[in-house]
N, C-alpha and C positions, 0 to 999 in steps of 0.2 A: 584486503581487510584494512579497515580504518577503525582506530579506536578513539578518535577524536583529535589527539595530537601526533599519532603515528600512522603511516600509510605504507602498507607493504609495496616494496619496489617490483617491477616486472620481473626480476630475476628470481622472486619468490624466497629470497633469504634476507635481503637488507631493507632497511626502512628509512624513510624521510619524514621530516617534520611536516605538521598540517595544523590547520586552525590557528595560524599566526605563529607557531612554533618553528624554530630552525634546529635542525639536527647538527650538533657540532661533535668534535672529537677530543678527548683528553688523551695525547699521546704517552703521558706518563704512567697512567693506570691502565691505559688501553680500553676505556670505558666511554661509550657515547653518552651525550647528553643534550636535553632539549633546552632552548633558550628562547623566552618570548620577548616581544618588543618592550616590555616594561620590565625586563631583566629578571623574570622568574626563571630559575633553573631546576630542571628534573633530571637526575642521574638515573640510569637504568643499565642493565645488560641486554644484548640482543644476541642472535646467533653467531654474529661475527667476533664480537668480544668474548663470548663464552668459548669459542673455538679457539681464539689466540691464548686465552688464559690455560686452556686445557693443553694446548701445545706447548706452553711454558712449562707446565708441570712435567711433561714427558721430557722435555729438553734437559732439566735439571735432576732427572732420575726419580722424581716422586712417583709412587705406585697408583696414583688415582686423583680424582677430585671429589669434593663434597657438593651436592646440590641440596640446598635447604628445602625448597618447596617448588613442586612443578605445577601448582594450581593455576599460574598465570600462563602457562604455556599455550600454544596455539593448538587447534584440533589436530594438527599434522605433526605435532612435536618438534617444531623448529628450533626450540631452544636446547632440547635434549639432545637432538641431531647435530646442533652446533658443537656441543661437548664431545659427542662421539667422534665427529671429523677431526676435532682437535686432538683427542686421545689417540687416534690413529696415525698422526702426524709422524712422519719419518724425516730425519735431516738429510 
């Protein structure tokens, strides 16, 4: 799957930058972002970051997470599945 600046990796879960964008990672917010050669930055969440955020909520005793909108999810619900994997995380 390619949406111009993101390409789904062969593992079917993670993404790489495309179209001149490089995928980078903000370790503080656990959020991926894309950077173009002219320093344009696009922040977003992917299955990995959503899973980590959901796992964090479980680890601190929260009862769940809130997902604002699933309109941009993939046909196979990879974003929602990332949240589900994180919510079922066990220490």
